[in-house]
ZAMARGU-4260 file (C-alpha; in steps of 0.2 Angstrom, whole numbers, plus 5000, padded with zeros to 4 digits):
<rodrens>
0) 5546/5466/5508 | 5536/5470/5493 | 5523/5457/5488 | 5531/5454/5471 | 5546/5448/5480
5) 5536/5437/5491 | 5527/5429/5477 | 5543/5426/5467 | 5548/5415/5482 | 5535/5403/5477
10) 5540/5400/5459 | 5554/5390/5452 | 5566/5404/5450 | 5564/5409/5468 | 5573/5409/5485
15) 5565/5398/5497 | 5559/5401/5515 | 5557/5390/5530 | 5542/5387/5542 | 5530/5372/5544
20) 5525/5362/5529 | 5507/5366/5523 | 5495/5355/5513 | 5481/5364/5503 | 5468/5360/5516
25) 5477/5367/5530 | 5482/5384/5522 | 5476/5399/5532 | 5463/5409/5524 | 5468/5428/5523
30) 5455/5441/5527 | 5455/5460/5524 | 5456/5471/5539 | 5445/5486/5542 | 5460/5498/5539
35) 5464/5490/5522 | 5446/5494/5516 | 5448/5511/5522 | 5465/5513/5514 | 5459/5507/5497
40) 5444/5519/5497 | 5455/5534/5503 | 5468/5530/5489 | 5454/5530/5476 | 5448/5547/5482
45) 5466/5554/5481 | 5469/5547/5464 | 5452/5554/5458 | 5457/5571/5464 | 5475/5573/5462
50) 5482/5561/5448 | 5489/5569/5433 | 5477/5560/5421 | 5463/5554/5433 | 5453/5539/5426
55) 5435/5536/5433 | 5434/5521/5445 | 5420/5512/5435 | 5417/5495/5428 | 5429/5498/5413
60) 5443/5501/5425 | 5438/5487/5436 | 5440/5475/5422 | 5458/5482/5419 | 5461/5480/5438
65) 5455/5462/5437 | 5467/5458/5423 | 5482/5467/5431 | 5479/5458/5448 | 5478/5441/5440
70) 5494/5445/5430 | 5503/5451/5446 | 5499/5434/5454 | 5501/5422/5440 | 5509/5431/5425
75) 5517/5415/5418 | 5500/5406/5419 | 5507/5391/5429 | 5495/5390/5444 | 5478/5395/5439
80) 5468/5385/5426 | 5454/5392/5414 | 5440/5387/5426 | 5448/5397/5440 | 5448/5413/5429
85) 5430/5409/5424 | 5423/5407/5442 | 5428/5425/5445 | 5422/5432/5429 | 5408/5441/5438
90) 5421/5450/5448 | 5428/5458/5433 | 5416/5473/5435 | 5414/5473/5454 | 5432/5478/5460
95) 5427/5496/5458 | 5413/5493/5470 | 5424/5483/5482 | 5436/5498/5483 | 5423/5511/5485
100) 5413/5501/5498 | 5428/5496/5508 | 5424/5478/5506 | 5439/5468/5499 | 5432/5451/5500
105) 5433/5447/5481 | 5452/5451/5479 | 5456/5441/5495 | 5446/5427/5489 | 5456/5427/5473
110) 5472/5428/5483 | 5467/5413/5494 | 5463/5403/5478 | 5480/5408/5472 | 5488/5401/5488
115) 5479/5385/5486 | 5484/5382/5468 | 5502/5385/5472 | 5501/5372/5486 | 5493/5360/5474
120) 5506/5363/5460 | 5521/5361/5472 | 5514/5346/5481 | 5511/5338/5464 | 5529/5343/5459
125) 5536/5335/5475 | 5527/5319/5471 | 5535/5317/5454 | 5552/5315/5463 | 5548/5297/5468
130) 5546/5291/5450 | 5561/5299/5441 | 5561/5304/5423 | 5565/5297/5406 | 5578/5309/5398
135) 5579/5299/5381 | 5562/5306/5376 | 5561/5320/5363 | 5551/5333/5371 | 5553/5352/5376
140) 5548/5364/5389 | 5541/5381/5385 | 5549/5392/5399 | 5540/5409/5396 | 5521/5407/5396
145) 5516/5425/5398 | 5508/5426/5381 | 5502/5408/5382 | 5483/5403/5385 | 5477/5398/5402
150) 5479/5380/5406 | 5463/5371/5401 | 5462/5358/5414 | 5471/5349/5429 | 5478/5337/5416
155) 5486/5351/5407 | 5493/5358/5423 | 5501/5342/5428 | 5509/5340/5411 | 5516/5357/5412
160) 5523/5354/5430 | 5530/5338/5425 | 5541/5347/5412 | 5546/5360/5425 | 5551/5347/5437
165) 5560/5337/5424 | 5570/5353/5419 | 5575/5356/5437 | 5581/5338/5438 | 5590/5339/5421
170) 5599/5355/5426 | 5606/5347/5442 | 5610/5331/5432 | 5620/5341/5419 | 5630/5349/5433
175) 5636/5332/5439 | 5624/5328/5453 | 5618/5310/5457 | 5600/5305/5456 | 5600/5303/5475
180) 5607/5320/5478 | 5595/5328/5465 | 5580/5321/5474 | 5587/5328/5491 | 5590/5345/5483
185) 5573/5346/5475 | 5563/5338/5489 | 5570/5351/5501 | 5567/5365/5488 | 5549/5361/5485
190) 5546/5358/5504 | 5553/5375/5507 | 5541/5382/5494 | 5526/5374/5503 | 5533/5381/5519
195) 5533/5398/5512 | 5515/5399/5507 | 5508/5401/5524 | 5520/5415/5527 | 5510/5426/5516
200) 5500/5438/5526 | 5485/5449/5524 | 5496/5464/5520 | 5504/5454/5506 | 5487/5451/5498
205) 5482/5469/5500 | 5498/5476/5494 | 5497/5465/5478 | 5479/5471/5475 | 5482/5489/5478
210) 5497/5489/5466 | 5486/5481/5453 | 5474/5495/5456 | 5486/5509/5456 | 5497/5503/5441
215) 5481/5502/5431 | 5478/5520/5433 | 5497/5523/5428 | 5512/5512/5427 | 5522/5522/5440
220) 5508/5525/5452 | 5511/5513/5467 | 5504/5509/5484 | 5516/5506/5499 | 5510/5497/5514
225) 5517/5502/5531 | 5533/5491/5529 | 5535/5495/5511 | 5534/5514/5515 | 5548/5511/5528
230) 5559/5502/5514 | 5556/5516/5502 | 5561/5529/5514 | 5577/5520/5518 | 5581/5519/5499
235) 5580/5537/5498 | 5589/5543/5513 | 5602/5529/5512 | 5602/5526/5531 | 5592/5516/5544
240) 5593/5513/5563 | 5600/5496/5566 | 5615/5485/5569 | 5624/5485/5552 | 5622/5468/5545
245) 5616/5461/5528 | 5605/5446/5531 | 5597/5432/5521 | 5587/5417/5524 | 5596/5400/5523
250) 5588/5383/5529 | 5575/5392/5540 | 5588/5403/5548 | 5591/5422/5546 | 5610/5421/5542
255) 5622/5435/5542 | 5629/5438/5524 | 5639/5453/5527 | 5644/5465/5541 | 5643/5483/5537
260) 5661/5491/5539 | 5660/5503/5554 | 5643/5497/5560 | 5639/5491/5577 | 5639/5473/5573
265) 5656/5474/5565 | 5663/5484/5579 | 5657/5473/5592 | 5669/5459/5586 | 5656/5446/5592
270) 5647/5442/5575 | 5654/5435/5559 | 5648/5430/5542 | 5638/5414/5543 | 5631/5417/5560
275) 5613/5412/5562 | 5601/5424/5571 | 5589/5412/5580 | 5581/5425/5593 | 5579/5444/5595
280) 5576/5453/5611 | 5573/5472/5615 | 5584/5477/5629 | 5593/5468/5643 | 5582/5456/5652
285) 5568/5457/5639 | 5560/5441/5632 | 5569/5433/5617 | 5558/5430/5602 | 5562/5414/5593
290) 5564/5419/5574 | 5568/5402/5567 | 5557/5400/5552 | 5552/5418/5552 | 5551/5428/5536
295) 5566/5438/5533 | 5557/5455/5534 | 5549/5450/5550 | 5566/5446/5558 | 5573/5462/5551
300) 5559/5472/5558 | 5563/5466/5576 | 5582/5469/5573 | 5579/5487/5567 | 5575/5500/5580
305) 5578/5518/5587 | 5596/5524/5588 | 5605/5520/5604 | 5592/5507/5609 | 5598/5489/5613
310) 5596/5474/5603 | 5599/5457/5610 | 5603/5443/5598 | 5603/5425/5601 | 5616/5417/5589
315) 5620/5400/5583 | 5638/5402/5578 | 5643/5399/5560 | 5654/5384/5564 | 5641/5376/5575
320) 5629/5362/5570 | 5610/5363/5572 | 5613/5357/5590 | 5627/5369/5594 | 5629/5380/5609
325) 5620/5397/5607 | 5627/5413/5613 | 5619/5430/5616 | 5626/5446/5609 | 5620/5464/5615
330) 5622/5478/5602 | 5618/5496/5603 | 5609/5501/5587 | 5616/5516/5577 | 5612/5525/5562
335) 5619/5515/5547 | 5624/5523/5531 | 5620/5511/5516 | 5636/5516/5507 | 5634/5502/5494
340) 5620/5513/5486 | 5630/5529/5488 | 5639/5538/5474 | 5657/5531/5472 | 5672/5536/5461
345) 5686/5527/5452 | 5699/5531/5439 | 5701/5522/5422 | 5718/5524/5413 | 5716/5524/5394
350) 5732/5523/5383 | 5732/5532/5367 | 5749/5530/5359 | 5761/5538/5370 | 5748/5547/5380
355) 5739/5540/5395 | 5723/5549/5400 | 5714/5547/5416 | 5695/5546/5415 | 5686/5549/5432
360) 5671/5538/5434 | 5657/5542/5446 | 5644/5528/5448 | 5627/5533/5455 | 5615/5519/5458
365) 5600/5530/5463 | 5596/5549/5465 | 5595/5549/5484 | 5590/5562/5496 | 5585/5562/5514
370) 5569/5572/5513 | 5565/5572/5531 | 5582/5578/5537 | 5582/5592/5523 | 5564/5598/5529
375) 5571/5599/5547 | 5585/5610/5541 | 5599/5597/5544 | 5614/5605/5536 | 5622/5588/5533
380) 5607/5579/5526 | 5611/5564/5514 | 5611/5570/5496 | 5618/5562/5480 | 5623/5580/5473
385) 5632/5584/5489 | 5642/5567/5488 | 5646/5569/5470 | 5652/5587/5473 | 5664/5580/5485
390) 5669/5566/5473 | 5672/5579/5459 | 5684/5589/5471 | 5694/5572/5473 | 5695/5569/5455
395) 5701/5587/5452 | 5715/5583/5464 | 5718/5567/5455 | 5720/5578/5439 | 5708/5567/5428
400) 5706/5572/5410 | 5687/5569/5409 | 5673/5563/5420 | 5660/5550/5416 | 5644/5549/5426
405) 5638/5530/5426 | 5619/5530/5428 | 5617/5512/5422 | 5602/5503/5431 | 5598/5520/5440
410) 5579/5520/5441 | 5578/5538/5447 | 5574/5545/5463 | 5573/5563/5469 | 5569/5576/5455
415) 5577/5589/5466 | 5593/5579/5465 | 5593/5577/5446 | 5591/5596/5445 | 5605/5600/5457
420) 5616/5587/5450 | 5614/5595/5433 | 5619/5611/5441 | 5636/5605/5445 | 5640/5604/5427
425) 5631/5620/5420 | 5632/5638/5426 | 5613/5642/5429 | 5599/5639/5418 | 5584/5628/5415
430) 5585/5609/5418 | 5568/5602/5415 | 5550/5607/5412 | 5535/5601/5421 | 5517/5601/5415
435) 5504/5597/5429 | 5486/5591/5428 | 5479/5608/5424 | 5491/5610/5409 | 5501/5623/5417
440) 5520/5622/5414 | 5534/5627/5425 | 5553/5627/5422 | 5564/5620/5435 | 5581/5628/5434
445) 5598/5628/5442 | 5600/5645/5450 | 5618/5642/5458 | 5632/5652/5449 | 5647/5642/5445
450) 5651/5624/5441 | 5659/5610/5451 | 5667/5603/5435 | 5670/5613/5419 | 5680/5600/5410
455) 5675/5586/5397 | 5661/5575/5404 | 5649/5561/5398 | 5635/5551/5404 | 5634/5532/5403
460) 5616/5525/5402 | 5607/5509/5398 | 5589/5503/5396 | 5586/5503/5415 | 5591/5521/5417
465) 5575/5530/5421 | 5566/5545/5427 | 5579/5557/5436 | 5593/5548/5426 | 5584/5553/5410
470) 5581/5571/5416 | 5600/5573/5420 | 5606/5564/5404 | 5594/5574/5393 | 5599/5591/5401
475) 5617/5587/5398 | 5614/5582/5380 | 5603/5597/5376 | 5616/5609/5383 | 5629/5600/5373
480) 5638/5598/5389 | 5643/5580/5387 | 5643/5565/5377 | 5629/5552/5381 | 5635/5534/5379
485) 5626/5517/5380 | 5608/5512/5377 | 5592/5521/5374 | 5585/5524/5391 | 5569/5518/5399
490) 5557/5531/5393 | 5549/5537/5409 | 5544/5555/5407 | 5532/5557/5422 | 5534/5564/5439
495) 5528/5556/5455 | 5525/5562/5473 | 5522/5552/5489 | 5506/5555/5498 | 5506/5549/5516
500) 5488/5543/5518 | 5489/5544/5537 | 5495/5562/5537 | 5480/5566/5526 | 5468/5560/5538
505) 5478/5565/5554 | 5481/5547/5560 | 5493/5548/5575 | 5500/5531/5571 | 5503/5523/5553
510) 5488/5513/5548 | 5485/5517/5529 | 5502/5517/5521 | 5507/5529/5506 | 5503/5532/5488
515) 5516/5536/5476 | 5506/5545/5462 | 5510/5553/5446 | 5506/5572/5447 | 5515/5579/5431
520) 5524/5575/5415 | 5542/5582/5413 | 5549/5588/5397 | 5566/5592/5391 | 5572/5610/5389
525) 5572/5607/5370 | 5553/5604/5372 | 5553/5586/5369 | 5550/5572/5382 | 5559/5556/5386
530) 5541/5548/5388 | 5541/5532/5378 | 5556/5537/5367 | 5569/5539/5381 | 5586/5547/5379
535) 5595/5542/5363 | 5613/5540/5366 | 5626/5549/5355 | 5636/5533/5354 | 5627/5517/5356
540) 5633/5501/5365 | 5625/5484/5364 | 5612/5477/5376 | 5606/5461/5384 | 5589/5469/5388
545) 5574/5466/5377 | 5566/5483/5373 | 5550/5475/5368 | 5547/5468/5386 | 5556/5481/5396
550) 5554/5499/5396 | 5540/5512/5396 | 5534/5507/5379 | 5530/5489/5386 | 5516/5496/5396
555) 5499/5496/5388 | 5493/5512/5398 | 5509/5522/5396 | 5506/5541/5392 | 5510/5545/5374
560) 5525/5555/5368 | 5521/5574/5366 | 5530/5590/5364 | 5529/5608/5371 | 5538/5624/5368
565) 5557/5624/5371 | 5563/5633/5387 | 5575/5648/5385 | 5593/5641/5386 | 5609/5642/5377
570) 5620/5627/5373 | 5637/5627/5381 | 5646/5618/5367 | 5643/5610/5351 | 5648/5592/5352
575) 5638/5586/5337 | 5652/5589/5325 | 5663/5576/5334 | 5650/5563/5336 | 5654/5554/5319
580) 5672/5553/5323 | 5669/5546/5340 | 5657/5533/5333 | 5670/5529/5319 | 5684/5527/5332
585) 5673/5516/5343 | 5668/5505/5329 | 5686/5503/5324 | 5692/5499/5341 | 5679/5487/5346
590) 5681/5477/5330 | 5698/5472/5336 | 5693/5470/5354 | 5690/5451/5357 | 5681/5453/5374
595) 5669/5466/5366 | 5666/5454/5351 | 5663/5440/5363 | 5650/5451/5372 | 5641/5455/5355
600) 5641/5436/5351 | 5634/5432/5368 | 5620/5445/5366 | 5615/5438/5349 | 5614/5420/5357
605) 5604/5426/5371 | 5592/5435/5359 | 5590/5419/5349 | 5587/5409/5364 | 5574/5421/5370
610) 5565/5421/5354 | 5565/5402/5354 | 5557/5401/5371 | 5559/5382/5372 | 5572/5371/5379
615) 5575/5352/5376 | 5572/5340/5390 | 5582/5326/5381 | 5599/5323/5391 | 5609/5320/5375
620) 5603/5335/5366 | 5606/5346/5382 | 5623/5338/5385 | 5628/5343/5367 | 5622/5361/5369
625) 5632/5362/5386 | 5647/5354/5377 | 5646/5367/5363 | 5645/5381/5375 | 5660/5374/5385
630) 5670/5373/5369 | 5666/5391/5365 | 5672/5396/5382 | 5688/5386/5380 | 5692/5393/5363
635) 5691/5410/5371 | 5706/5405/5382 | 5709/5418/5396 | 5697/5431/5390 | 5686/5442/5402
640) 5671/5435/5394 | 5677/5417/5397 | 5680/5421/5415 | 5663/5428/5418 | 5654/5414/5409
645) 5664/5401/5419 | 5659/5410/5435 | 5641/5409/5430 | 5641/5391/5424 | 5624/5383/5428
650) 5625/5372/5443 | 5607/5369/5444 | 5606/5377/5462 | 5598/5392/5469 | 5607/5405/5479
655) 5600/5399/5496 | 5605/5381/5491 | 5623/5385/5489 | 5636/5385/5503 | 5637/5403/5509
660) 5656/5403/5506 | 5653/5397/5488 | 5639/5410/5485 | 5650/5424/5491 | 5664/5418/5481
665) 5653/5418/5465 | 5647/5436/5469 | 5665/5442/5471 | 5670/5433/5454 | 5656/5442/5445
670) 5661/5459/5453 | 5679/5457/5449 | 5676/5453/5430 | 5681/5467/5419 | 5666/5479/5415
675) 5668/5479/5396 | 5655/5492/5392 | 5662/5504/5405 | 5680/5502/5399 | 5674/5506/5381
680) 5664/5521/5387 | 5681/5527/5395 | 5689/5525/5378 | 5676/5536/5370 | 5678/5549/5383
685) 5697/5548/5380 | 5694/5551/5361 | 5683/5566/5365 | 5698/5574/5375 | 5709/5570/5361
690) 5698/5578/5348 | 5694/5594/5359 | 5710/5599/5367 | 5729/5596/5364 | 5738/5584/5376
695) 5754/5594/5380 | 5763/5580/5390 | 5759/5562/5393 | 5754/5557/5410 | 5762/5542/5419
</rodrens>
């Protein structure tokens, strides 16, 4: 589990964990290991030699690392106070020395103080539950403090936390909870926060500091500890060796949230959703490790293992109480495919008068590729391009009129896959250009003759579509091969490679982790770059995301936009002439679409609330706001927007505080609601078909 995920556990928007309650005085002091100091120094050497734009590790960079580190720990400025920052002021110019000398005492001292402050704040929050609150007072709570000054004193910290707790209480009160129930929920929530603090380990402190260091050099340079490296590898190859179960923490227990279809756990017939894993053993007769109260990633590490090895699970059945009878289940681990992250196809029917067109949609969450299997010569290695090629064959058999590649929220992945995927839609030619640290430029091309799909196509992107997604979308746009629909993309125009630090120094066992490092900048074949500016869609759709706080342009140290000479390529079509008509048809259609207009209104309301950055703590005022929103939902009758908003109605609870059945039902309700933007993108693709070819017969 990455450090940012762990630290989120300890804030008020977090998922709680269980262990033994800790007071500030009893917190374990974390200390750096010898290997961590060596890994930091080695990383600095690698960055100095091989980064695309190396920055000297000196006092100037040290100050930036200090600010980035503090921000990564307490970006909302709710734990530290000004005197905490002041006491480490001398450290601002010493972090470079700490890294080079392999002595990480200073960053660990900062992290230990951070743990202490969290414990103090949560302990104070818990104490407030005994006195209750006056909700008749006219006061407000500022919920986003990123740009606020540091709290000046403990008194200011107490005032802020009093408002945070009051807001938590008020949310539950508005949801219909009694005061007694509210105290029970919040007391348990805060107690779980306290229990989670002492679960933080030396690796977490090191991961946080190293990422602050790496990302100060460049926004997309990251450090992966050993476990983070494993997770990154799994995300790219979409497989792991395990039992095939999705797990989560609930009330100190590792709980089964989902059984992967076809996986060993599901096929055993001995496990079900809601079962609690209380112990894990390795093979018959091996000792069982009690995992009650373990961090989720620690339990997962015990359950994962090599293919064909045996995992023995001690289970508290879902229907049993805390004192229920345990059972033991033996499962042979197998290679599990993470199909939820794999490419998928669907078909959307679009009616245009008497004509019904079929738009094939391929959703790709990430540009995955099993690098290791490919390097070994495995002919069946996992690949996004291979999967999509097979899906396109299926869509041909379905006789779709057009294909839409949905890359929303796709943050990238394998550069090779982005190039190869483009090759499914163009017949040879350059796809992207790369400029390395020496200024040398190479052109990456699709060299395979023929295409997998030669019909109409488009790409759906949003502000979270980045890197490889932008390479693919930009190439499709530059060739005139398809229509780009959605929001301006993220704006990440850099190329990273992963350096295994252990391989570098010939370690026989993992000790140092990996460094994901920027080594080049990519450019479109037209000579421009997506850096900062992103890919601008041909037809724009509305967005909930705030472009000022999300995207490449939000990073202070992002590389600037630049341009090089265009590659030698020929466009395959000229779609520019039909874009105005597509936009006009889109505008006319959505103006009459109630769900789309409700979405536009909701986005405007969210934008207004975001700018206000304040919420009333007066019960009557909040009740009026809630009633007004309820009235709006009621006025929308049976609309999709109404259903989605109703399913997301604030109950004041966090995910782990809900009954698992209710939580899964909420997840399903959100999944089942109509995707308004996807449907409109399909309409746009249908319009393109109508404008570029003649429909001979209507399809039924």
